ROSE-4610 file (N, C-alpha, C; in Angstrom, 1 decimal, always signed):
// ROSE-4610
residu = [M/M/M/E/E/E/D/D/D/L/L/L/L/L/L/I/I/I/N/N/N/Y/Y/Y/K/K/K/K/K/K/V/V/V/T/T/T/I/I/I/G/G/G/R/R/R/G/G/G/E/E/E/I/I/I/D/D/D/I/I/I/L/L/L/Q/Q/Q/N/N/N/I/I/I/D/D/D/F/F/F/K/K/K/L/L/L/Y/Y/Y/A/A/A/G/G/G/E/E/E/F/F/F/L/L/L/Y/Y/Y/I/I/I/T/T/T/G/G/G/K/K/K/V/V/V/G/G/G/S/S/S/G/G/G/K/K/K/S/S/S/S/S/S/L/L/L/L/L/L/K/K/K/T/T/T/I/I/I/Y/Y/Y/C/C/C/E/E/E/M/M/M/P/P/P/I/I/I/D/D/D/A/A/A/G/G/G/T/T/T/A/A/A/T/T/T/V/V/V/L/L/L/D/D/D/Y/Y/Y/D/D/D/L/L/L/H/H/H/R/R/R/I/I/I/K/K/K/R/R/R/K/K/K/Q/Q/Q/I/I/I/P/P/P/L/L/L/L/L/L/R/R/R/R/R/R/Q/Q/Q/I/I/I/G/G/G/I/I/I/V/V/V/F/F/F/Q/Q/Q/D/D/D/F/F/F/Q/Q/Q/L/L/L/L/L/L/T/T/T/D/D/D/R/R/R/S/S/S/V/V/V/Q/Q/Q/A/A/A/N/N/N/L/L/L/E/E/E/F/F/F/V/V/V/L/L/L/K/K/K/A/A/A/T/T/T/G/G/G/W/W/W/N/N/N/D/D/D/K/K/K/T/T/T/Q/Q/Q/I/I/I/K/K/K/D/D/D/R/R/R/I/I/I/D/D/D/E/E/E/V/V/V/L/L/L/R/R/R/Q/Q/Q/V/V/V/E/E/E/M/M/M/E/E/E/N/N/N/K/K/K/G/G/G/Y/Y/Y/K/K/K/M/M/M/P/P/P/H/H/H/A/A/A/L/L/L/S/S/S/G/G/G/G/G/G/E/E/E/Q/Q/Q/Q/Q/Q/R/R/R/I/I/I/V/V/V/I/I/I/A/A/A/R/R/R/A/A/A/L/L/L/L/L/L/N/N/N/A/A/A/P/P/P/K/K/K/I/I/I/I/I/I/L/L/L/A/A/A/D/D/D/E/E/E/P/P/P/T/T/T/G/G/G/N/N/N/L/L/L/D/D/D/N/N/N/E/E/E/S/S/S/G/G/G/N/N/N/K/K/K/I/I/I/V/V/V/Q/Q/Q/L/L/L/L/L/L/H/H/H/E/E/E/I/I/I/C/C/C/K/K/K/G/G/G/G/G/G/T/T/T/A/A/A/V/V/V/V/V/V/M/M/M/T/T/T/T/T/T/H/H/H/N/N/N/Y/Y/Y/S/S/S/F/F/F/V/V/V/E/E/E/K/K/K/Y/Y/Y/P/P/P/A/A/A/K/K/K/I/I/I/L/L/L/K/K/K/C/C/C/E/E/E/D/D/D/G/G/G/Q/Q/Q/L/L/L/L/L/L/S/S/S/V/V/V/E/E/E]
num = [1/1/1/2/2/2/3/3/3/4/4/4/5/5/5/6/6/6/7/7/7/8/8/8/9/9/9/10/10/10/11/11/11/12/12/12/13/13/13/14/14/14/15/15/15/16/16/16/17/17/17/18/18/18/19/19/19/20/20/20/21/21/21/22/22/22/23/23/23/24/24/24/25/25/25/26/26/26/27/27/27/28/28/28/29/29/29/30/30/30/31/31/31/32/32/32/33/33/33/34/34/34/35/35/35/36/36/36/37/37/37/38/38/38/39/39/39/40/40/40/41/41/41/42/42/42/43/43/43/44/44/44/45/45/45/46/46/46/47/47/47/48/48/48/49/49/49/50/50/50/51/51/51/52/52/52/53/53/53/54/54/54/55/55/55/56/56/56/57/57/57/58/58/58/59/59/59/60/60/60/61/61/61/62/62/62/63/63/63/64/64/64/65/65/65/66/66/66/67/67/67/68/68/68/69/69/69/70/70/70/71/71/71/72/72/72/73/73/73/74/74/74/75/75/75/76/76/76/77/77/77/78/78/78/79/79/79/80/80/80/81/81/81/82/82/82/83/83/83/84/84/84/85/85/85/86/86/86/87/87/87/88/88/88/89/89/89/90/90/90/91/91/91/92/92/92/93/93/93/94/94/94/95/95/95/96/96/96/97/97/97/98/98/98/99/99/99/100/100/100/101/101/101/102/102/102/103/103/103/104/104/104/105/105/105/106/106/106/107/107/107/108/108/108/109/109/109/110/110/110/111/111/111/112/112/112/113/113/113/114/114/114/115/115/115/116/116/116/117/117/117/118/118/118/119/119/119/120/120/120/121/121/121/122/122/122/123/123/123/124/124/124/125/125/125/126/126/126/127/127/127/128/128/128/129/129/129/130/130/130/131/131/131/132/132/132/133/133/133/134/134/134/135/135/135/136/136/136/137/137/137/138/138/138/139/139/139/140/140/140/141/141/141/142/142/142/143/143/143/144/144/144/145/145/145/146/146/146/147/147/147/148/148/148/149/149/149/150/150/150/151/151/151/152/152/152/153/153/153/154/154/154/155/155/155/156/156/156/157/157/157/158/158/158/159/159/159/160/160/160/161/161/161/162/162/162/163/163/163/164/164/164/165/165/165/166/166/166/167/167/167/168/168/168/169/169/169/170/170/170/171/171/171/172/172/172/173/173/173/174/174/174/175/175/175/176/176/176/177/177/177/178/178/178/179/179/179/180/180/180/181/181/181/182/182/182/183/183/183/184/184/184/185/185/185/186/186/186/187/187/187/188/188/188/189/189/189/190/190/190/191/191/191/192/192/192/193/193/193/194/194/194/195/195/195/196/196/196/197/197/197/198/198/198/199/199/199/200/200/200/201/201/201/202/202/202/203/203/203/204/204/204/205/205/205/206/206/206/207/207/207/208/208/208/209/209/209/210/210/210/211/211/211/212/212/212/213/213/213/214/214/214/215/215/215/216/216/216/217/217/217/218/218/218/219/219/219/220/220/220/221/221/221/222/222/222/223/223/223]
x = [-19.4/-18.0/-17.2/-16.2/-15.4/-14.6/-14.3/-13.6/-12.1/-11.5/-10.0/-9.3/-8.4/-7.7/-6.3/-5.6/-4.2/-4.2/-3.5/-3.3/-1.9/-1.0/+0.4/+0.5/+1.0/+1.2/+2.7/+3.4/+4.8/+5.7/+5.5/+6.2/+7.6/+8.6/+10.0/+10.3/+10.8/+11.2/+12.7/+13.5/+14.9/+15.5/+16.7/+17.5/+18.8/+18.9/+20.1/+20.0/+21.1/+21.2/+20.7/+20.3/+19.9/+18.4/+17.9/+16.5/+16.2/+15.3/+14.9/+13.8/+12.8/+11.7/+11.5/+11.2/+11.0/+9.7/+9.1/+8.0/+6.9/+6.5/+5.5/+4.1/+3.2/+1.8/+1.1/+0.3/-0.7/-1.8/-2.9/-4.1/-4.6/-5.2/-5.8/-7.2/-8.1/-9.5/-10.0/-11.0/-11.6/-11.9/-11.6/-11.9/-11.1/-10.0/-9.2/-8.0/-7.6/-6.4/-5.3/-4.1/-3.1/-1.8/-1.2/+0.1/+1.2/+2.3/+3.4/+4.6/+5.0/+6.0/+7.3/+8.4/+9.7/+10.8/+12.0/+13.1/+13.4/+14.1/+14.6/+15.4/+15.2/+15.9/+15.4/+14.2/+13.7/+12.8/+12.6/+11.8/+10.5/+10.1/+8.7/+8.5/+9.4/+9.2/+9.3/+10.2/+10.3/+9.0/+8.3/+7.0/+6.0/+6.0/+5.0/+5.4/+6.7/+7.1/+6.6/+6.5/+6.1/+4.6/+3.8/+2.4/+2.1/+2.9/+2.6/+3.6/+4.3/+5.1/+6.4/+6.9/+8.2/+9.3/+9.0/+9.9/+9.2/+9.9/+9.3/+9.3/+8.4/+8.5/+9.3/+10.1/+11.0/+10.4/+9.5/+8.9/+7.6/+6.8/+5.4/+4.4/+3.2/+2.1/+1.5/+1.2/+0.7/-0.3/-1.4/-2.4/-2.7/-2.8/-3.2/-4.3/-5.5/-6.7/-6.9/-6.8/-7.0/-5.9/-4.9/-3.7/-2.7/-2.3/-1.3/+0.1/+0.8/+2.1/+3.1/+3.0/+4.0/+3.6/+2.3/+1.9/+1.6/+1.6/+1.2/+2.0/+1.4/+2.1/+2.5/+3.6/+4.0/+2.9/+2.1/+1.1/-0.1/-0.1/-1.2/-0.8/+0.5/+1.0/+0.3/+0.3/-0.4/-1.9/-2.6/-4.0/-4.1/-3.1/-3.1/-2.8/-1.8/-1.4/-2.4/-3.3/-4.4/-5.4/-5.4/-6.3/-5.6/-4.4/-3.6/-3.1/-3.4/-2.8/-1.6/-0.5/+0.8/+1.1/+1.4/+1.8/+3.3/+4.1/+5.6/+6.0/+7.0/+7.5/+8.0/+8.7/+9.3/+8.5/+7.2/+6.2/+6.2/+7.3/+7.5/+6.4/+6.2/+5.4/+6.3/+5.6/+6.4/+6.5/+7.8/+8.0/+7.9/+7.8/+7.7/+6.3/+5.3/+3.9/+3.0/+1.9/+1.0/+0.4/-0.2/-1.0/-2.0/-2.8/-3.8/-3.1/-2.0/-1.4/-0.7/-0.3/+0.2/-0.9/-2.1/-3.2/-3.7/-3.7/-4.1/-3.2/-1.9/-0.9/-1.2/-1.6/-1.8/-3.1/-4.1/-5.4/-5.2/-4.5/-4.3/-3.5/-2.5/-1.6/-2.3/-3.5/-4.2/-5.5/-5.6/-6.6/-7.8/-7.8/-8.8/-8.6/-9.6/-9.4/-10.5/-11.6/-12.7/-12.4/-12.2/-11.7/-12.6/-13.9/-14.9/-14.7/-14.7/-14.5/-13.2/-12.2/-10.8/-10.9/-11.5/-11.6/-12.5/-13.6/-14.5/-13.8/-13.1/-12.4/-11.3/-10.6/-9.5/-10.2/-11.3/-12.0/-12.4/-12.9/-13.4/-12.3/-11.1/-10.1/-9.4/-9.4/-8.8/-9.7/-11.0/-12.0/-11.8/-11.6/-11.5/-10.3/-9.2/-8.0/-7.9/-9.1/-9.2/-8.1/-7.9/-7.0/-7.6/-8.9/-9.7/-9.2/-8.6/-8.2/-6.7/-6.1/-4.6/-4.2/-5.2/-4.9/-4.0/-4.0/-3.1/-1.7/-1.5/-0.1/+0.9/+2.2/+3.3/+3.7/+4.2/+4.5/+5.4/+6.4/+7.4/+6.7/+5.6/+4.8/+4.0/+4.0/+3.2/+4.1/+3.5/+4.2/+4.3/+5.2/+5.3/+4.0/+3.3/+2.0/+1.0/+1.0/+0.1/+0.6/+1.9/+2.3/+1.9/+2.0/+1.6/+0.1/-0.7/-2.2/-2.4/-1.6/-1.7/-1.3/-0.3/+0.1/-1.0/-1.7/-2.8/-4.0/-4.2/-5.2/-4.8/-3.6/-3.1/-3.4/-3.1/-3.3/-4.8/-5.7/-7.1/-7.8/-7.0/-7.6/-8.4/-7.9/-8.6/-9.4/-9.8/-10.7/-10.1/-8.9/-8.2/-8.9/-8.7/-9.2/-8.3/-7.0/-5.9/-5.1/-4.7/-3.7/-2.5/-1.3/-0.1/+0.6/+0.8/+1.5/+2.8/+3.9/+5.2/+5.8/+5.8/+6.3/+5.8/+4.5/+3.9/+4.2/+4.6/+4.9/+6.3/+7.2/+8.6/+9.3/+8.8/+9.4/+8.6/+7.7/+6.7/+7.0/+6.6/+6.6/+5.5/+5.5/+4.5/+3.0/+2.8/+1.4/+0.9/+1.7/+1.4/+1.2/+2.1/+2.1/+0.7/+0.3/-0.9/-2.1/-2.1/-3.2/-3.2/-2.1/-2.0/-2.5/-2.1/-2.6/-4.1/-4.6/-6.0/-6.8/-6.2/-6.8/-6.9/-5.8/-5.8/-6.8/-7.0/-8.0/-9.4/-9.6/-11.0/-11.2/-10.2/-10.3/-10.6/-10.0/-10.3/-11.7/-12.3/-13.7/-14.6/-14.2/-14.9/-14.9/-14.1/-14.1/-12.8/-11.8/-10.6/-9.6/-9.1/-8.1/-6.8/-6.2/-4.9/-3.8/-2.7/-1.5/-0.5/-0.1/+0.8/+2.0/+3.2/+4.4/+4.9/+5.4/+5.9/+6.8/+7.7/+8.4/+8.1/+7.0/+6.6/+5.4/+5.7/+4.6/+3.6/+3.9/+2.9/+1.7/+1.8/+0.7/-0.1/+0.5/-0.1/-1.0/-0.4/-1.2/-2.4/-2.2/-3.2/-4.4/-4.0/-5.0/-4.9/-5.5/-5.2/-5.8/-5.1/-5.6/-4.7/-5.0/-4.2/-2.7/-1.8/-0.4/+0.4/+1.3/+2.2/+3.6/+4.6/+5.9/+7.0/+7.8/+9.0/+10.1/+10.6/+11.7/+12.4/+13.8/+14.6/+14.2/+13.8/+13.4/+12.0/+11.2/+9.9/+8.9/+7.6/+6.5/+5.6/+5.6/+5.0/+3.7/+2.7/+1.5/+1.7/+1.2/+1.4/+0.0/-0.2/-1.5/-1.6]
y = [+6.6/+7.0/+6.4/+5.7/+5.1/+6.2/+6.0/+7.0/+6.8/+7.8/+7.7/+8.2/+7.3/+7.7/+8.2/+7.5/+7.8/+8.0/+9.0/+9.2/+9.8/+8.9/+9.3/+9.4/+10.5/+10.7/+11.1/+10.3/+10.6/+10.9/+10.2/+10.5/+9.9/+10.7/+10.2/+10.3/+9.2/+9.1/+8.9/+9.7/+9.5/+9.7/+9.4/+9.6/+10.3/+11.6/+12.3/+12.4/+12.1/+12.2/+10.9/+9.9/+8.6/+8.5/+8.2/+8.0/+6.5/+6.3/+4.9/+4.4/+5.2/+4.9/+6.1/+5.9/+7.0/+6.9/+8.0/+8.1/+7.1/+7.0/+6.0/+6.6/+5.7/+6.1/+5.0/+5.4/+4.4/+5.0/+4.3/+4.8/+3.7/+4.2/+3.3/+3.8/+2.9/+3.3/+2.7/+3.3/+2.8/+1.3/+0.6/-0.9/-1.8/-1.2/-2.0/-2.6/-3.8/-4.4/-4.4/-3.9/-3.8/-4.4/-5.3/-5.8/-5.0/-4.7/-4.1/-5.1/-5.7/-6.8/-6.3/-7.1/-6.7/-7.2/-7.2/-7.6/-6.7/-7.1/-6.2/-5.1/-3.9/-2.8/-2.2/-2.7/-2.3/-1.0/-0.5/+0.7/+0.6/-0.6/-0.8/+0.0/-0.1/+0.7/+2.2/+2.6/+4.0/+4.6/+3.8/+4.2/+4.4/+3.4/+3.5/+4.8/+5.0/+6.2/+7.5/+7.6/+8.8/+9.0/+7.9/+8.0/+8.7/+8.3/+9.0/+10.1/+10.6/+11.8/+11.6/+10.4/+10.1/+10.4/+10.3/+10.7/+11.6/+12.6/+13.5/+12.8/+13.3/+12.9/+14.0/+13.6/+14.5/+15.2/+14.5/+15.0/+14.4/+15.0/+14.5/+15.1/+14.5/+15.0/+13.8/+14.1/+13.0/+13.5/+12.9/+13.2/+12.0/+12.2/+11.1/+11.7/+11.1/+11.5/+13.0/+13.5/+14.9/+15.8/+15.3/+16.2/+16.1/+17.3/+17.4/+17.2/+16.2/+15.9/+17.0/+17.7/+18.8/+20.0/+20.2/+21.4/+21.2/+20.0/+19.7/+20.4/+21.0/+21.7/+20.7/+21.1/+20.2/+19.9/+20.9/+20.7/+19.8/+19.7/+18.8/+17.3/+17.0/+15.7/+14.8/+15.2/+14.3/+14.0/+15.0/+14.8/+13.8/+13.8/+12.8/+11.4/+11.4/+10.1/+9.4/+10.3/+9.7/+8.9/+9.2/+8.4/+7.2/+7.0/+5.9/+5.0/+3.7/+2.8/+2.1/+2.1/+1.5/+0.3/-0.8/-2.1/-2.3/-2.4/-2.6/-4.0/-4.4/-5.7/-6.1/-5.1/-5.4/-4.9/-4.9/-4.6/-3.2/-2.8/-1.5/-1.3/-2.3/-2.2/-1.7/-1.0/-0.5/-1.7/-2.1/-3.3/-3.2/-2.0/-1.8/-1.8/-2.0/-2.0/-3.0/-3.2/-4.3/-3.9/-4.9/-4.6/-3.5/-3.6/-2.6/-1.2/-1.1/+0.2/+0.7/-0.2/+0.2/+0.9/+0.3/+0.8/+2.1/+2.2/+3.4/+4.6/+4.3/+5.3/+6.0/+5.1/+5.7/+6.5/+6.0/+6.8/+8.1/+8.1/+9.4/+10.4/+9.8/+10.6/+11.3/+10.6/+11.2/+11.8/+12.2/+13.1/+12.5/+11.2/+10.6/+10.8/+11.1/+11.3/+10.8/+10.3/+9.7/+8.2/+7.9/+6.6/+5.4/+5.6/+4.6/+4.4/+5.5/+5.4/+4.7/+5.1/+4.4/+2.9/+2.5/+1.1/+0.4/+1.0/+0.4/+0.2/+1.2/+1.2/+0.1/+0.0/-1.0/-2.4/-2.6/-3.9/-4.3/-3.2/-3.4/-3.9/-3.2/-3.6/-4.9/-5.2/-6.5/-7.7/-7.4/-8.4/-8.6/-7.5/-7.6/-8.5/-8.5/-9.3/-10.6/-10.9/-12.1/-12.2/-11.1/-11.1/-10.5/-10.7/-10.0/-10.4/-11.6/-12.0/-11.7/-10.9/-10.7/-9.3/-8.5/-7.1/-6.9/-7.9/-7.7/-8.2/-8.8/-9.5/-8.4/-8.7/-7.9/-8.4/-7.5/-8.0/-9.2/-9.3/-10.4/-11.7/-11.7/-12.9/-13.4/-12.7/-13.1/-13.7/-14.6/-15.1/-14.0/-14.2/-13.2/-12.9/-14.0/-13.8/-13.0/-13.3/-12.5/-11.0/-10.8/-9.4/-8.7/-9.3/-8.6/-8.4/-9.2/-9.0/-7.7/-7.6/-6.4/-5.1/-5.3/-4.1/-3.7/-4.7/-4.5/-3.8/-4.3/-3.6/-2.2/-1.9/-0.6/+0.3/-0.3/+0.4/+0.8/+0.0/+0.2/+1.2/+1.6/+2.3/+3.5/+4.3/+5.5/+5.4/+4.1/+3.8/+4.4/+4.0/+4.6/+4.2/+5.1/+4.8/+3.9/+3.9/+3.1/+2.4/+1.2/+0.5/+0.2/+0.6/+0.3/-0.7/-1.9/-3.0/-3.3/-2.9/-3.1/-4.4/-5.3/-6.7/-7.3/-7.3/-7.6/-9.1/-9.9/-11.3/-11.6/-10.6/-10.8/-11.5/-11.3/-12.0/-13.1/-13.7/-14.7/-16.0/-17.1/-18.4/-18.4/-19.4/-19.4/-19.4/-20.3/-20.4/-19.1/-18.5/-17.2/-16.1/-16.2/-15.2/-15.3/-16.5/-16.8/-16.2/-16.3/-15.8/-14.3/-13.7/-12.2/-11.7/-12.3/-11.9/-12.1/-13.2/-13.4/-12.4/-12.0/-11.0/-9.6/-9.3/-8.0/-8.0/-9.2/-9.2/-9.1/-9.6/-9.5/-8.0/-7.3/-5.9/-5.1/-5.5/-4.8/-5.0/-6.2/-6.4/-5.5/-5.1/-4.2/-2.7/-2.5/-1.1/-0.4/-0.9/-0.2/-0.6/+0.3/+0.0/-0.5/-1.5/-2.1/-2.1/-1.5/-1.7/-2.5/-3.6/-4.6/-4.8/-4.5/-4.9/-6.3/-7.0/-8.4/-8.9/-9.8/-10.5/-12.0/-12.3/-13.7/-13.9/-14.5/-14.7/-15.7/-16.6/-17.6/-17.0/-15.9/-15.1/-14.5/-14.0/-13.3/-14.3/-15.5/-16.5/-17.1/-17.2/-17.8/-16.8/-15.5/-14.4/-13.4/-13.7/-12.8/-11.4/-10.4/-9.0/-8.4/-7.1/-6.3/-6.3/-6.3/-6.4/-5.3/-4.6/-3.7/-4.2/-4.1/-4.6/-3.5/-3.4/-2.5/-3.2/-2.8/-3.4/-2.4/-2.4/-1.5/-0.1/+0.4/+1.8/+2.2/+1.1/+1.3/+0.7/+1.1/+0.4/-0.1/-1.4/-2.1/-2.8/-2.8/-3.6/-5.0/-5.9/-7.4/-7.9/-8.5/-9.1/-10.5]
z = [-14.9/-15.0/-13.8/-14.1/-13.0/-12.3/-11.1/-10.3/-10.4/-11.1/-11.4/-10.2/-9.6/-8.3/-8.6/-9.6/-9.9/-11.5/-11.9/-13.3/-13.6/-14.1/-14.5/-16.0/-16.5/-17.9/-18.2/-19.0/-19.4/-18.2/-17.1/-15.9/-15.9/-15.4/-15.2/-13.7/-13.2/-11.8/-11.8/-11.0/-10.9/-9.5/-9.4/-8.2/-8.6/-8.2/-8.7/-10.2/-10.8/-12.3/-13.0/-12.2/-12.8/-12.9/-14.1/-14.3/-14.0/-13.0/-12.7/-13.6/-13.8/-14.8/-15.6/-16.9/-17.8/-18.6/-18.8/-19.8/-19.4/-18.1/-17.7/-17.7/-18.1/-18.1/-17.3/-16.3/-15.7/-15.0/-14.9/-14.3/-13.3/-12.2/-11.2/-10.9/-11.0/-10.7/-9.3/-8.8/-7.5/-7.6/-6.6/-6.6/-7.5/-8.1/-9.0/-8.2/-8.7/-8.1/-9.2/-8.9/-9.8/-9.3/-10.0/-9.6/-10.4/-9.7/-10.4/-10.2/-11.2/-11.1/-11.7/-11.6/-12.0/-11.1/-11.5/-10.7/-9.6/-8.6/-7.5/-8.2/-7.8/-8.3/-9.6/-10.1/-11.4/-11.2/-10.0/-9.8/-9.2/-8.8/-8.3/-7.0/-6.1/-4.8/-5.0/-6.0/-6.3/-6.8/-7.7/-8.2/-7.1/-6.1/-5.0/-4.2/-4.0/-3.1/-3.7/-5.1/-5.7/-5.4/-5.3/-5.1/-3.7/-2.7/-1.4/-1.1/-2.1/-2.0/-1.1/-1.1/-0.4/-1.4/-2.7/-3.8/-4.8/-5.3/-6.3/-7.7/-8.6/-10.0/-10.7/-11.6/-12.3/-13.6/-14.2/-15.4/-15.6/-16.5/-16.8/-15.8/-15.9/-15.0/-14.2/-13.0/-12.1/-11.1/-11.1/-10.0/-9.2/-7.9/-7.0/-6.1/-6.2/-5.4/-5.6/-6.8/-7.2/-6.7/-6.2/-5.9/-7.0/-7.5/-8.5/-7.9/-8.2/-7.5/-7.7/-8.8/-9.0/-8.2/-7.8/-7.1/-5.7/-5.2/-3.9/-2.8/-1.9/-0.8/+0.3/+1.0/+2.1/+3.1/+3.4/+4.4/+3.9/+2.6/+2.0/+2.0/+2.1/+2.0/+3.1/+4.4/+5.4/+5.0/+4.4/+4.0/+2.9/+2.0/+0.9/+1.5/+2.4/+3.0/+3.8/+4.4/+5.2/+4.4/+3.1/+2.2/+1.5/+1.9/+1.4/+2.5/+2.4/+3.4/+2.9/+3.7/+3.2/+3.9/+3.2/+3.7/+3.3/+4.3/+4.1/+4.1/+3.4/+3.5/+4.9/+5.6/+6.8/+8.0/+7.8/+8.9/+9.5/+10.0/+10.7/+11.8/+12.6/+13.8/+14.9/+15.8/+17.0/+18.0/+18.2/+18.9/+20.4/+20.9/+22.4/+22.9/+22.1/+22.5/+21.8/+22.4/+21.9/+20.5/+19.9/+18.7/+18.8/+19.9/+20.2/+20.3/+21.0/+21.2/+19.9/+19.1/+17.7/+16.9/+17.0/+16.2/+16.8/+18.1/+18.8/+18.4/+18.4/+18.1/+16.8/+15.7/+14.4/+14.4/+15.1/+15.1/+15.8/+16.9/+17.7/+16.8/+16.1/+15.3/+14.1/+13.8/+12.6/+13.1/+14.3/+14.8/+15.5/+15.8/+16.5/+18.0/+18.8/+20.2/+21.1/+20.5/+21.3/+21.6/+22.8/+23.2/+22.7/+22.8/+22.3/+20.8/+20.1/+18.6/+18.2/+19.0/+18.7/+18.9/+20.1/+20.4/+19.3/+18.9/+18.0/+16.6/+16.2/+14.9/+14.9/+16.0/+16.1/+16.1/+16.8/+16.8/+15.4/+14.7/+13.3/+12.3/+12.4/+11.4/+11.8/+13.1/+13.5/+13.1/+13.1/+12.6/+11.1/+10.4/+9.0/+8.5/+9.3/+9.0/+9.8/+10.5/+11.3/+12.4/+13.1/+14.2/+15.4/+15.5/+16.6/+18.0/+18.2/+19.5/+19.8/+18.9/+19.1/+19.5/+19.9/+20.2/+21.3/+22.3/+23.5/+23.3/+22.2/+21.9/+21.5/+21.8/+21.4/+20.0/+19.1/+17.7/+17.7/+18.6/+18.5/+18.9/+19.5/+19.8/+18.7/+17.5/+16.4/+15.3/+14.5/+13.3/+12.3/+11.2/+10.2/+9.5/+9.2/+8.5/+9.4/+10.7/+11.6/+11.7/+11.8/+11.8/+10.6/+9.4/+8.2/+8.2/+8.8/+8.9/+9.8/+10.8/+11.7/+10.9/+10.0/+9.2/+8.2/+7.7/+6.8/+7.6/+8.8/+9.7/+9.9/+10.2/+10.4/+9.2/+8.0/+6.7/+6.5/+7.1/+6.9/+7.8/+8.9/+10.0/+9.5/+8.6/+8.2/+6.9/+6.7/+5.5/+4.2/+3.9/+2.7/+1.4/+0.4/-1.0/-1.7/-1.3/-2.0/-0.9/-1.2/-0.4/-1.3/-0.8/-1.5/-0.7/-1.3/-0.6/-1.3/-0.7/-1.3/-0.9/-1.8/-1.6/-0.2/+0.0/+1.3/+1.7/+0.7/+1.0/+1.1/+0.9/+0.8/+1.9/+3.2/+4.3/+4.9/+4.0/+4.5/+3.7/+4.3/+3.6/+2.6/+1.7/+0.6/+1.1/+2.1/+2.6/+3.2/+4.0/+4.6/+3.6/+2.6/+1.5/+0.7/+0.4/-0.3/+0.5/+1.8/+2.6/+2.6/+2.6/+2.6/+1.2/+0.1/-1.2/-1.3/-0.8/-0.8/+0.0/+1.2/+2.0/+1.3/+0.6/-0.1/-1.2/-1.9/-2.9/-2.3/-1.1/-0.4/-0.1/+0.4/+0.7/-0.5/-1.6/-2.9/-3.3/-3.1/-3.5/-2.7/-1.5/-0.7/-1.2/-2.2/-2.9/-2.7/-2.0/-1.8/-3.0/-3.7/-4.7/-4.1/-4.7/-4.2/-5.3/-4.9/-5.8/-5.0/-5.6/-4.9/-5.8/-5.3/-6.0/-5.6/-6.5/-6.2/-7.4/-7.0/-8.1/-8.0/-7.3/-7.1/-8.1/-9.2/-10.2/-9.9/-8.9/-8.5/-7.9/-7.2/-6.6/-7.8/-8.7/-9.8/-10.6/-10.8/-11.5/-10.7/-9.4/-8.6/-8.3/-8.2/-7.9/-9.0/-10.2/-11.4/-11.2/-11.8/-11.8/-12.9/-13.1/-14.1/-13.6/-14.6/-14.3/-15.1/-14.5/-15.1/-14.7/-15.6/-15.3/-15.5/-14.4/-14.5/-15.2/-16.3/-17.0/-17.9/-17.7/-18.5/-18.5/-17.3/-17.2/-17.7/-18.1/-18.6/-17.7/-17.8/-17.2/-18.3/-18.4/-19.5/-19.1/-20.0/-19.7/-20.1/-19.2/-19.4/-19.6/-20.8/-21.1/-20.6]
């Protein structure tokens, strides 16, 4: 039996009176890679935000990692988010501190306090994204592609079951973007499920996986 991580049935997502996506169904299993494509403004980011409880769902039923999104309590949301790594388009690194200190900050904020364990875990994720010699650097001293690798390292810190990558190549040139998509696929092969939004179909063609498309308020399967 495959491990079902996300299960949305007849879900509607809205903002105020406006429905962004209606009547959507989708499932995500452990170790699965899923692209969500569609134009800017079609609802891709809103869908991801519902998964980590940044936006509510308006109708339907939705479970993420066994949490019912209708019934989840406020105090449970940090526990859910700890099992989800989020990769943003605009990096959102703390610019006033080094890569090492950025990663330390996340671990301490999520309950780590043993200095040796913190250092070992940071070394581990930096190796995983091939940035093991960059821990001392400040974010502004890194290229866009390098910064995004650090963001992926940050997302991996608590060994999440799911990584949500929201347009992770949006601020990168094509070569750097290709390397980031390749890295996300390698992470997926290690057992972490990945949901990546993109409107760049060249990545989808080069690194094939299951595709859903946001279009006209619907979430459509693309064969």
